[in-house]
N, C-alpha and C positions, 0 to 999 in steps of 0.2 A: 534141794536145799539152796536157798538164796544166800549169796555172798554180799551182805549189805555194806561191807567195808572195802570191797575191792574196786577196781577201776571200771568195771562194767556196770552201767546203771541198772537198778533193780527192774525198771520197766522193760529194758532190753532183755534181761535174763528171763523174765516171765514170757515175753513175746517169743523168745527163742524156744522155750519149752512148749508153748502152744504150737509153734511152727513145726516142731518135731512131730507132734500129734497129728497135725494136718498132713505132713508128708508121709507119715506111716499109714494113713488111712483111718486112724482112730477117730478123726474128725473129718468125715467125707464132705465133698462139695455140697453146699446148701445147708449144712448143719450149723446151728448157732454156736458161737464161741462163748465161753463163760461171760456172764453179764458183769458190769462194773461192780454191782453189789456182791456177786459171787467172788470176784477177784479180791475185793476189799476184805471180805470175810476169810477167804482161804489163805491169802498171803499176808494179811495184816498190813495193808498198804493204804495210802490215802486215795481218795476218789480221783484226784488229778493224776496220780500215778497209773491208776486203772485205765483212765482215758488215754494215756500215752501208750499203753499196751495196744489198745485197739488201733490207734493211729499208726503205730509201728507196723502192725500186721497189714494195714491198708497200704502203707508205704512200700512194703515188701511185695505187694500184689497178691497177698494170700487171702485177704478178707475185704468185705465191703459192709457199710453200715446203712441201715434203713431207719430213719428217725422214728422213734416210738416203738420200734420192733426189736432192734438189737443189731449185733454185728454177726455176719455169717461168713462161712468159708466160701471162697470163690471170687468171681469178678462181678461187678455191678450188672444187674439184669439176669444173673444166673438164677435158676429155680432155687427156692430155699424152703427149708422146713420151718414152719412157724413154731415158736415156743408154744407150749400148751395153750395158754391164754396170755395175751399181752399183759405185762405187769400193771399198767395203769387200770386195766379192767379188773384185775384181782384186787387192787387197792380200793377201787370204787365199790366193788361187791362187798368187801369187808366193812367199809364205812357205812354203806347202805344197811347192812345187817345190824350194825351198832345203832343206827337210827331206828330201825324196825323194832329192836329189842328194848328201846327206851334208854339205852346207855347214853345216847346223844339225844336229849329231849328237843321237842319242837321249839323254834325261836331261840335256840342256844347255839353258840358257835361250834362248828366242827373243828378238828385240828387245822391249824394254819398250814400254809404251803410249806413253811420251814419245818413245822411239826411233822408233816407227812414225809418230807425229805429225811429228817432225822430218824423217824420211826421205822421207815421201810428201806432206808439206804438207797434211795432213788435220786435221779436227777430232777432239777426244777421242771423240765419239760414233762417228765412222767407225772410228777405231782400235779401240774396244771391240767394235764390230760385227764387225770382221775377226777379232779374237781369239775372239769367241764362235762364229763360224762354224767356225774351225779346231778349237775344242773340240768342237762338235757333230759334226763330221765324223770326229773321232778322231785328228787330227794332233798335238794338244797336250793337256796337262793342266796345271791350275793348282794351286799349293800356296799357300793363303792366307798373306799377309804375306811370301812368298818370291819368287813370280814364276810365269811360265808357261814350261813346258818341252816340248821335242819328245818325242813318244811313241816307244816302241820299235816297230820295224817290224811286229811281230805285231798291233799295235793300229791300224795305219793302215787307212783305208778300202780296200775291194777295188776 
C-alpha cells in the first residue's frame, strides 16, 4: 500500500517494492520490470512518476533500459528476456487490423500520435515506432503537416 501523504516519494516507494522483488529472485536478472503503462495502471500514478521508478532502479544499479524494449533487471549488456512482442509492434498490428477490417478506411487519418499515446498508454517514442512500422510495411502514408493516412488496399503488404 502506498503512503501518498508521507515523506517518502511515491516513485521511491514503488521502486523499493520492485527492488524487494528483484533481491528475492521473484524478478531474476534479464527479466523485464513492469512497463510504464503497467505501473500507471497498477498504482494509479502519472507517467512521469512511472519514469522516475525506472530511473530510481537504474540509479540503484538494479536495472537498465533499452529504448523501445523496456527496462530489465541487471546491468547494461546483461542477457535479457524480451517481452512477448515489443509494444510498438502490438500497436502496429492492431492498427493494421483496423485498416484491413475497414474500420480505418483508405485515405482517411489513422489515430494521431497523441491519440495512440492516450489510447495505449505508451510513450511518444513507442507511438512513433508503431507508425513507422506501419509506414514501412505499407499500411499507411504520411503527409507532412497533415497527418498519417490509411493506404489503399493495392498498397497493403501481401
